[in-house]
C-alpha positions as CSV (number, residue, x, y, z in Angstrom):
1,M,17.1,12.7,-38.4
2,E,13.7,13.4,-37.0
3,A,13.8,16.6,-34.9
4,Y,13.0,16.6,-31.2
5,T,9.8,18.3,-30.1
6,T,8.5,19.6,-26.8
7,D,4.8,19.6,-27.5
8,E,3.9,16.0,-26.8
9,P,3.9,14.0,-23.5
10,I,6.6,11.3,-23.5
11,Y,7.6,8.3,-21.5
12,A,10.6,6.0,-21.3
13,L,12.1,3.3,-19.1
14,A,14.9,4.9,-17.0
15,T,16.2,1.6,-15.7
16,A,17.4,-1.6,-17.5
17,F,14.8,-3.7,-19.3
18,A,15.5,-6.8,-17.3
19,P,13.9,-8.6,-14.4
20,S,14.6,-6.7,-11.2
21,A,13.2,-5.7,-7.8
22,L,12.3,-2.2,-9.1
23,S,12.0,-0.4,-12.4
24,V,11.4,3.3,-13.0
25,V,9.4,4.7,-15.9
26,R,9.7,8.5,-16.5
27,T,7.0,10.7,-18.0
28,S,7.1,14.4,-18.9
29,G,4.9,16.9,-20.7
30,D,2.0,19.2,-20.3
31,N,-1.0,17.7,-18.5
32,C,0.9,14.4,-17.8
33,I,-0.5,14.3,-14.2
34,Q,-4.0,14.6,-15.5
35,M,-3.3,11.9,-18.2
36,I,-1.9,9.4,-15.7
37,S,-4.8,10.0,-13.3
38,K,-7.0,8.2,-15.9
39,I,-5.1,5.0,-15.3
40,F,-4.4,5.4,-11.6
41,S,-6.4,3.9,-8.7
42,S,-6.2,7.0,-6.5
43,K,-7.1,9.7,-9.1
44,K,-8.1,12.4,-6.6
45,R,-4.9,12.1,-4.5
46,L,-2.7,12.3,-7.6
47,L,-4.4,15.3,-8.9
48,E,-4.1,17.1,-5.6
49,A,-0.6,16.0,-4.9
50,K,2.0,18.7,-4.3
51,S,5.2,18.9,-6.2
52,K,8.0,16.5,-5.1
53,T,5.7,14.2,-3.2
54,L,5.0,10.5,-3.5
55,V,1.6,8.9,-4.2
56,H,1.0,5.2,-3.6
57,G,-1.6,3.2,-5.6
58,Y,-2.2,0.9,-8.6
59,L,-1.7,1.5,-12.3
60,Q,-4.6,0.0,-14.3
61,T,-5.9,-0.2,-17.8
62,L,-8.6,2.2,-19.0
63,D,-11.1,-0.6,-18.3
64,G,-10.0,-0.7,-14.7
65,E,-7.9,-3.9,-14.7
66,R,-5.0,-3.6,-12.3
67,I,-1.5,-3.7,-13.8
68,D,0.9,-3.2,-10.9
69,E,1.3,-1.6,-7.5
70,V,3.3,1.5,-7.9
71,V,4.6,4.7,-6.3
72,L,4.4,7.9,-8.3
73,S,6.8,10.8,-7.8
74,V,5.0,14.0,-8.8
75,Y,6.7,17.1,-10.2
76,R,4.7,20.2,-11.0
77,K,5.8,22.4,-13.9
78,G,9.2,24.0,-13.3
79,Q,10.1,21.6,-10.4
80,G,11.4,18.4,-12.1
81,Y,14.3,17.4,-14.3
82,T,12.9,18.6,-17.6
83,G,11.2,21.7,-16.3
84,E,7.9,20.4,-17.5
85,E,5.1,18.7,-15.5
86,A,6.4,15.1,-14.8
87,V,5.6,11.9,-13.1
88,E,8.1,9.1,-12.4
89,I,6.6,5.6,-11.9
90,S,8.4,3.2,-9.6
91,A,7.1,-0.3,-10.4
92,H,8.1,-3.9,-10.0
93,G,10.8,-5.0,-12.4
94,S,8.5,-7.5,-14.3
95,L,9.1,-7.4,-18.0
96,S,5.5,-8.4,-18.8
97,G,4.3,-5.8,-16.3
98,L,6.4,-3.1,-17.8
99,K,5.0,-3.8,-21.3
100,R,1.5,-3.4,-19.9
101,I,2.5,-0.1,-18.3
102,F,3.9,1.1,-21.6
103,R,0.6,0.2,-23.4
104,A,-1.5,1.9,-20.8
105,L,0.6,5.1,-21.1
106,E,0.2,5.0,-24.9
107,D,-3.5,4.5,-24.5
108,V,-3.9,7.8,-22.7
109,G,-1.7,9.8,-25.2
110,F,2.0,9.3,-24.3
111,R,4.6,8.5,-26.9
112,K,7.9,6.7,-26.4
113,A,10.7,9.2,-25.9
114,K,13.7,9.3,-28.2
115,R,17.3,9.0,-27.0
116,G,18.2,12.0,-24.8
117,E,14.8,13.6,-25.1
118,F,14.4,14.2,-21.4
119,T,17.7,16.1,-21.2
120,F,16.9,17.9,-24.5
121,R,13.7,19.2,-22.8
122,A,15.7,20.2,-19.7
123,F,18.0,22.2,-22.0
124,M,15.2,23.8,-24.0
125,H,13.4,24.9,-20.8
126,G,16.6,26.5,-19.4
127,R,17.2,23.9,-16.7
128,M,20.8,23.4,-17.9
129,D,23.1,24.6,-20.7
130,L,24.9,22.4,-23.2
131,T,27.9,21.8,-21.0
132,Q,25.7,20.5,-18.2
133,A,23.6,18.4,-20.7
134,E,26.8,16.7,-22.0
135,A,27.9,16.1,-18.4
136,V,24.8,14.0,-17.8
137,E,26.0,11.4,-20.4
138,E,29.6,11.8,-19.2
139,I,28.5,10.8,-15.7
140,I,26.9,7.7,-17.0
141,S,29.8,6.6,-19.1
142,S,32.6,7.5,-16.6
143,K,35.0,4.6,-16.0
144,S,36.7,6.1,-12.9
145,E,35.6,7.8,-9.7
146,L,37.7,10.9,-10.6
147,S,36.2,11.3,-14.1
148,Q,32.7,10.8,-12.6
149,A,33.4,13.5,-10.0
150,K,34.6,16.0,-12.7
151,A,31.5,15.3,-14.8
152,L,29.4,16.0,-11.7
153,D,31.3,19.3,-11.4
154,R,30.2,20.2,-14.9
155,L,26.6,19.1,-14.2
156,E,26.6,21.5,-11.2
157,G,27.6,24.3,-13.6
158,R,31.3,24.9,-12.8
159,L,32.4,24.9,-16.5
160,R,29.4,27.1,-17.4
161,N,30.2,29.6,-14.7
162,R,33.9,29.8,-15.8
163,L,32.8,30.4,-19.4
164,E,30.3,33.0,-18.3
165,E,33.2,34.9,-16.7
166,Y,35.0,35.0,-20.1
167,R,31.8,35.9,-21.9
168,E,31.2,38.9,-19.6
169,K,34.8,40.2,-20.3
170,L,34.2,39.9,-24.0
171,L,30.9,41.7,-23.7
172,Y,32.6,44.5,-21.9
173,I,35.2,44.8,-24.6
174,L,32.5,44.8,-27.3
175,S,30.5,47.4,-25.5
176,S,33.6,49.7,-25.5
177,L,33.9,49.2,-29.2
178,E,30.2,49.9,-29.8
179,V,30.7,53.3,-28.3
180,Q,33.4,54.0,-30.9
181,L,31.2,52.7,-33.7
182,D,28.1,54.7,-32.6
183,Y,29.9,58.1,-33.1
184,A,31.0,59.8,-36.2
185,E,34.8,59.8,-36.7
186,D,35.1,63.5,-35.6
187,E,32.9,63.0,-32.5
188,I,34.6,60.0,-30.9
189,P,35.0,60.9,-27.2
190,E,38.4,59.3,-26.7
191,E,40.8,57.0,-28.5
192,W,40.0,53.2,-28.0
193,I,43.0,51.4,-26.5
194,F,43.3,47.6,-27.1
195,P,42.6,45.8,-23.8
196,E,45.8,43.6,-23.8
197,E,45.6,42.5,-20.2
198,E,41.9,41.4,-20.4
199,V,42.4,39.6,-23.7
200,D,45.5,37.8,-22.4
201,E,43.6,36.7,-19.3
202,I,40.8,35.2,-21.5
203,I,43.4,33.5,-23.8
204,T,45.2,32.0,-20.8
205,G,42.0,30.7,-19.3
206,L,40.8,29.1,-22.5
207,E,44.2,27.6,-23.1
208,R,44.0,25.9,-19.7
209,L,40.6,24.6,-20.5
210,L,41.6,23.3,-23.9
211,S,44.7,21.6,-22.5
212,S,42.5,19.7,-19.9
213,Y,40.9,17.7,-22.7
214,D,43.7,15.2,-23.0
215,A,43.7,14.5,-19.3
216,S,40.0,14.2,-19.2
217,S,39.9,11.8,-22.1
218,L,42.5,9.7,-20.3
219,Y,40.4,9.4,-17.2
220,R,37.3,9.0,-19.3
221,D,38.4,6.4,-21.9
222,G,41.3,4.8,-20.0
223,A,44.6,3.5,-21.3
224,K,45.5,0.2,-22.9
225,I,48.3,-1.5,-20.9
226,V,49.8,-4.7,-22.3
227,L,51.8,-7.1,-20.2
228,A,54.5,-8.6,-22.5
229,G,57.6,-10.6,-22.1
230,S,59.0,-14.1,-22.7
231,T,57.2,-17.3,-21.4
232,N,57.2,-17.7,-17.6
233,A,58.2,-14.1,-17.0
234,G,55.4,-13.6,-14.5
235,K,52.8,-11.8,-16.7
236,S,49.8,-13.8,-15.6
237,S,50.8,-13.6,-11.9
238,L,51.0,-9.8,-12.2
239,F,47.7,-9.7,-14.2
240,N,46.0,-11.6,-11.3
241,L,47.5,-9.3,-8.7
242,L,46.3,-6.2,-10.5
243,M,42.8,-7.7,-11.0
244,K,42.7,-8.9,-7.4
245,E,41.4,-12.2,-8.6
246,N,42.7,-15.4,-10.4
247,R,41.7,-14.5,-13.9
248,A,44.8,-15.9,-15.7
249,I,46.2,-19.4,-15.4
250,V,49.5,-19.5,-13.7
251,S,51.8,-22.4,-14.3
252,S,55.5,-23.2,-14.5
253,I,54.9,-24.9,-17.8
254,P,56.0,-22.5,-20.6
255,G,53.3,-21.4,-23.1
256,T,50.3,-21.7,-20.7
257,T,48.8,-18.4,-22.0
258,R,48.0,-19.0,-25.7
259,D,45.7,-16.1,-26.3
260,Y,45.4,-12.7,-24.6
261,I,43.1,-12.0,-21.6
262,E,41.7,-8.6,-21.0
263,A,39.9,-6.8,-18.1
264,W,39.2,-3.3,-16.8
265,S,40.8,-2.0,-13.7
266,D,42.2,1.3,-12.4
267,I,45.5,2.6,-11.2
268,R,45.6,5.8,-9.1
269,G,42.1,6.7,-10.4
270,I,43.1,6.1,-14.1
271,P,40.9,3.4,-15.8
272,I,43.1,0.9,-17.5
273,R,42.3,-1.9,-19.9
274,L,44.9,-4.5,-19.0
275,Y,46.0,-7.3,-21.3
276,D,47.8,-10.5,-20.4
277,T,49.5,-11.9,-23.5
278,A,51.1,-15.0,-24.7
279,G,54.8,-15.3,-24.0
280,L,57.0,-14.1,-26.8
281,R,59.1,-16.9,-28.3
282,E,59.5,-19.1,-31.3
283,S,57.0,-21.9,-31.3
284,A,56.0,-24.8,-33.6
285,D,52.6,-25.0,-32.0
286,E,50.1,-23.6,-34.4
287,V,47.7,-22.3,-31.6
288,E,50.5,-20.8,-29.5
289,S,52.0,-19.2,-32.6
290,E,48.6,-17.5,-33.4
291,G,48.5,-16.3,-29.8
292,I,52.0,-14.8,-30.1
293,K,50.9,-13.0,-33.3
294,R,47.9,-11.5,-31.5
295,S,50.2,-10.4,-28.6
296,E,52.5,-8.6,-31.1
297,R,49.5,-6.8,-32.6
298,L,48.4,-5.7,-29.1
299,I,51.9,-4.4,-28.3
300,E,51.7,-2.2,-31.4
301,E,48.4,-0.7,-30.3
302,A,49.3,-0.3,-26.6
303,D,49.4,3.0,-24.8
304,L,51.9,1.5,-22.4
305,I,53.8,-1.8,-22.4
306,L,55.0,-3.4,-19.2
307,Y,57.7,-5.8,-20.4
308,L,58.4,-8.4,-17.7
309,V,61.8,-10.0,-17.4
310,D,62.7,-13.0,-15.3
311,P,65.7,-11.9,-13.2
312,I,67.4,-15.3,-13.7
313,E,66.9,-15.7,-17.4
314,R,67.2,-11.9,-18.1
315,K,65.5,-12.1,-21.6
316,L,65.3,-8.4,-22.5
317,P,63.2,-7.1,-25.4
318,K,64.8,-6.9,-28.8
319,E,64.1,-3.2,-28.9
320,K,63.2,-0.7,-26.1
321,R,60.2,1.4,-27.1
322,E,59.4,4.8,-25.8
323,N,56.1,3.5,-24.3
324,M,57.7,0.6,-22.6
325,I,58.6,0.0,-18.9
326,I,61.1,-2.8,-18.2
327,L,60.0,-4.6,-15.2
328,Y,61.9,-7.4,-13.4
329,S,59.6,-9.9,-11.8
330,K,60.0,-12.5,-9.0
331,S,62.0,-10.1,-6.7
332,D,61.2,-12.5,-3.8
333,I,63.5,-15.0,-5.6
334,E,66.1,-12.7,-7.0
335,K,66.3,-8.9,-7.5
336,G,66.7,-7.6,-11.0
337,E,68.4,-4.5,-12.2
338,G,66.1,-1.5,-12.0
339,L,62.3,-1.7,-11.2
340,S,61.6,-5.0,-9.6
341,I,58.3,-6.5,-8.3
342,S,57.0,-9.6,-6.6
343,S,53.5,-10.7,-7.5
344,Q,53.6,-13.0,-4.5
345,S,54.4,-10.5,-1.8
346,G,53.4,-7.3,-3.5
347,E,56.9,-5.8,-3.2
348,G,57.5,-3.0,-5.6
349,I,53.9,-2.6,-6.7
350,E,53.5,1.0,-5.4
351,E,56.7,1.9,-7.2
352,L,55.3,0.4,-10.4
353,F,52.1,2.4,-9.9
354,D,54.2,5.5,-9.6
355,E,55.9,4.7,-12.9
356,I,52.6,4.0,-14.7
357,E,50.9,7.1,-13.4
358,A,53.9,9.3,-14.3
359,F,54.0,7.9,-17.8
360,L,50.3,8.2,-18.5
361,T,50.0,11.7,-17.1
362,K,53.1,13.2,-18.6
363,G,52.7,16.4,-20.4
364,G,50.2,17.7,-17.8
365,R,47.6,15.0,-18.3
366,K,46.3,15.2,-14.7
367,L,42.8,16.2,-13.8
368,D,42.8,19.5,-12.0
369,D,40.3,22.3,-11.4
370,I,37.8,22.6,-14.3
371,V,38.1,20.3,-17.3
372,I,36.3,19.7,-20.6
373,D,35.4,16.2,-21.7
374,S,33.6,16.8,-25.0
375,E,35.1,16.7,-28.5
376,R,32.5,19.3,-29.5
377,Q,33.7,21.6,-26.7
378,R,37.4,21.1,-27.7
379,V,36.7,22.1,-31.3
380,E,34.8,25.2,-30.3
381,L,37.4,26.2,-27.8
382,A,40.2,25.8,-30.3
383,S,38.4,27.9,-32.8
384,T,37.6,30.6,-30.3
385,L,41.3,30.7,-29.1
386,E,42.5,31.0,-32.7
387,T,40.2,34.0,-33.1
388,L,41.5,35.7,-30.0
389,R,45.1,35.0,-30.9
390,T,44.5,36.5,-34.3
391,V,43.0,39.7,-32.9
392,R,45.8,39.9,-30.3
393,A,48.3,40.0,-33.2
394,L,46.6,42.6,-35.3
395,R,48.4,45.9,-35.9
396,R,47.3,48.6,-33.5
397,D,46.1,50.9,-36.3
398,T,43.4,48.4,-37.3
399,S,40.0,49.9,-37.5
400,V,37.6,49.4,-34.6
401,D,35.0,47.7,-36.8
402,V,37.5,45.0,-37.7
403,Y,38.2,44.5,-34.0
404,A,34.5,44.3,-33.3
405,L,34.1,41.5,-35.8
406,Y,36.8,39.4,-34.2
407,F,35.5,39.9,-30.7
408,Q,31.9,39.2,-31.8
409,S,33.1,35.9,-33.4
410,A,34.9,35.0,-30.1
411,L,31.7,35.8,-28.1
412,E,29.7,33.5,-30.5
413,G,32.3,30.8,-30.0
414,I,31.7,30.9,-26.2
415,G,28.0,30.8,-26.9
416,A,28.3,27.8,-29.1
417,I,30.0,25.9,-26.2
418,T,27.2,26.7,-23.7
419,G,24.4,26.4,-26.2
420,E,23.4,30.1,-26.4
421,V,24.3,30.0,-30.1
422,T,23.3,26.7,-31.7
423,N,21.2,25.0,-34.4
424,E,18.6,22.3,-34.6
425,E,20.9,19.8,-36.4
426,L,23.6,20.1,-33.7
427,L,21.0,19.5,-30.9
428,D,19.6,16.5,-32.7
429,T,23.0,14.9,-33.2
430,L,24.2,15.7,-29.6
431,F,21.1,14.3,-27.7
432,S,20.7,11.3,-30.0
433,K,23.9,9.9,-28.4
434,F,22.3,9.7,-25.0
435,C,20.6,6.6,-23.7
436,V,16.8,6.3,-23.8
437,G,15.3,7.6,-20.5
438,K,17.9,10.4,-20.2
């Protein structure tokens, strides 16, 4: 993979490449204001513009041919997203116009940015640490309001600040060990006592952060919920109710749904991918039979199965699975035994939501306080915890230099999460996952 650099001015489209009322092109790099002034109608006003101000005018070719009417957002060095000198170009969302803007920028020395290169530069210039950089992409990919809010917390530095607390404690422990190592054995001022309370506090804190990953992944990636049951059990009616629109065909004729339908929604802030499936029954119809096979495959892959039962026919599943909720439908006609709902009146829906939320968040999978949302962070945290648990279990007659090695390793583990300890290959891999323009 080609390494990122910070010594060239770059540009990228920050909005979708599609016809729109407005498009934004980002630029960043040394002397980028001077470079853009060569293709801007109001050169003097741009060169004299203060940081975080807007300048109106026209972008044009080097020959002076106008390309588009634009507004430039000016950021002097140290003031913008990347920490470099930067200009953001707000232009009309014309595809042909954007292509001409790109050519004009390249004519004065800009190159097209790689994926995540703006955020890479922000990291390299100290505008954010790695946890904040990862939060940028997590905000963009969030599927629920809650996961977006937690990603914003990380972007604002809450995770970084928490890790900094643990880092300071480890530094204090290491400094006390260094005192021991700096003296000859017969000159040590006092015996070093293992700081059990401080180490336990760090372990407890890191364990809580590590345990938050499962909850965070639930609210980030969502859960696959499959509506299953016999024909005419009310699956499509419930699907439409949860989607708040008539996506699935509802009919009294058995076998109406011949293939599954899927759509994204959310329940209590948890993003869900909901599937309406073909009714489970024996069928001689080739198309319906294939739909039933697909339904059975989805049931095997589901995080949660809502098995609907008609309260009159009472066709229960052949086997009750651990990830299955039995749900009696059509409670406006007749009440079933146990959890009952009516897709017509909405009766029982809140109780159903309670059951779904309780199942999906069991084992503490609820977002609370500070959470991690990155597999990289999870791996580093697990490794750091293992190091601290190992040093915690050492015999108390272990030499101080061995203790120092373990605590130094734990300190480096914290540094790897925030980016204080890193390598070029890791950075290239991490930032290449971002979208262009970020």
